N, C-alpha and C positions, 0 to 999 in steps of 0.2 A: 626310315627316318621317323615314322610315326611311332613305332615301337620304342625306339631310342628316346624320343621326346617323352613318351609316357613313363619310361623307366626313370629318366632324369627327374621328371616332375614328382614322381612317387618318392624317390630317394630324397629330394630336396624337402618334401613335406616331412619326411621322417627325421632328417637332420634338424629341421626347425623344432620338431617335438623334443629331440634330444637336447637341443640348445637351451630350451626353456625349462628343462628339468632342474638345473641348478638354481634358476630364478625362483622356482616353486619352493625349494627347500632352504636356500641361502639368501634369497633376495639380492642377488648381485646385480648392480646397476648395468654392468657390461652387457647383460643378456637382454636388456630392454631396448636395444638399438633397433631401428627400423630396418628390415631386410628388403632390399629392392628385388623386384621380380627377375632382373637380369644379373643378379650377383652370383658369384661362384660359391660352391660349398666344398669343403674338404674335411676329412675326419680320420682319426686313428681309433681303432677298436681292438678290444681284447676279448677272446672267447675261450671257454673250457669245454672240452668234449669227452664223453665217456660212453663206452659201449662194447659189445662183443665182437670178436674176430673169428671168422670161420675159415679154416684152411681149405684149399681146393687143390685138385691135381695131386702131384707128388707129395706136397706138404701134408695133405689130408690122410695119407696112408698111415702115418705114425703119430699124428697129433690130434688132440681134442680141441674143441672151441676154446679160445683164449679170451683175454680181456685187454682193453687198451685205454689209456688216458692221454690226452694231448692238450697243449696250450697253443693258441694261435693269435698272431698279431696281423691286422689287416689295415690297409690304407685305401681310401677312395677320394677321388676328385671329380667334381661334377662334369668337367670337360671330358672325362674318360668313362663316365657311367654308360652302361651298367657293369663295367669291369672293376673288380677290386684286386689289388695285389695282396697276396697272402704269404706268410711265413709261419711254419708250424714245427713244434718239437713234441714228440710223443714217446711213450714207453708202453711196450706190449709184452705179454708173457703167455707162453703156451706150454702145457704139460702133455707128455706122451700119453696115448691111450693105454689103458690096462691090457687090452688084447695084444697090442704091439709089444708091450713090455714082457708079457708071458712068452712070446715067441722069439724074442731077441736075446742078445747077450747083456742087455742093459738091466740094471736094477732100478734105475730112475733116469729120466731124460727130460730136460727142460730147455726151451729156447726163449731167450729174452732179446728183444729188439729195441734199440734206441734209434728213433727215426727222425730225420730232418727233411723237411719238404718246403719247396718254394714254387709258387705257381700263381694262377689267376682264378678268380671266382666271378661268375657271371650271373647277375640277377635278371631274370626275365620278367616281362610285364605281369603285374599282379592278376591272379585269376579271381580274386574277390576283394573288393574294397568296401562292401557293405558291412562286413563283420570285422574289418581291419585289413592291414596289408598281409597278403598271403601269396608269396612269390615262388615259382619254381626256380631252382638255382642249379648251375652246373659248375664243376670244378675240374681243372687240369693242373697237375703238379709233377715236378721231377722229385725223386726221392733218393735219399742216402740212408742206409741202415747199418748201424754198428751192431753186429750179432754176437751174442754170448751164448755158447752152448755149454750147459752143465749136465754132466752125466756120471753115473756110477756103474762100474762093470761088475758083473757077477764073477766071483772067483772062489777058489778053495780057501784063500786067505781072508775072505771077507770082502766088503765093498771098498772100492777105491774111488775117491772123488776126483773128477777131472774137469778142467775148464778149457774151452777153446774160443778164440775170438776171430772174427773175420768181418770184412766190409762188403756191402752189396749196393749197387746202384739200380734204380728201377723207376717206376712211375705210379701215378694214381689217377683214376678217373672217378668222379663222383656226381651224384644227382640227388636232389632233395627238395623239400618244401620248407620255406623260411618265412617267419614273421619278423625277421631280422634280429630281434632280441632273443628269440628262441627258434631253433630249427632242428629238423631231423635230416641227416645225410646218410646215404648209402654209398659205399665205395668198392671199387675193384682195385686191389693193390698187387703189383707184379714186380717180383725180383726173381732171379734165377733160383729155382728149386724152393722158392717161398712165395707162393701166390695165395691170396686170401681175400675174402669179402669182409667188410666191416660196416657196422652200423653205429652212428654216433648221435646222441642227443646233446645239443650244444646250447650254451647260454652265452650271449654276447653283450658286452657293456661298452659304452663310449669312453675313450680316454681323453680325446681332444676333438672338438668339433668347432669349425670356424667358417665364416662367410666373408 
C-alpha cells in the first residue's frame, strides 16, 4: 500500500505539472482551478520510440541488427496507478548478414515487420526525487506482427525479386528507467522463429490531462 500511495502521489504531482504547462504558455483560465488533495487524475499520452533491434536465437543466424520506430498511446487513471494501459504500432526492418548471403541461394534478403501491441506499463516508486522523477518501469504486452519477406534468388537468368507475407502472434517484456517525459526501455520480443532484443529511446507528451 505504501509503494502504491507513493507512486500515486508521484504521478499526481507530475499530472499537476503537465496540467499547468498550458497555463504557462497560453494562460488558459481552466488550468487555474484549485486541485483538491483527494481528487482523481487521468490522462492520455502519446510517445515516439526509436532504437536498434538485435536478433537472437534462430533469427540471429541470418540477420544483422535492425532498426525500429514506434508510436504509442497510453492512458492512466489515478485509481489504477501505477498501471498504464498502452497501445503501440511499430515498424521494424532487418537486412540479412553478408556472410549468410554468401553461403545461401539469396542475392538479397530483408524482413520487415509491422507490429501491433497492447498491454500494461507499471511505474515503480521513484528511485530519486532530488534531481527529478526517475522511475523504474516494467511493461508486458501481447503482440501481432505482419511480416513481409523480400528476397532475390541467385540464378543464371539474373536476380528475381520475390515477396512473401505472413502473420505472427507473440509477446513482449520490457524494463527501463523513466523520467516520464523521456525514458529508455529495453525489451525482449518473442515470435515463432523471430526473437529479438530491442532498445528504445522514447519521448512522451501529454494529449489530455484532467482532474
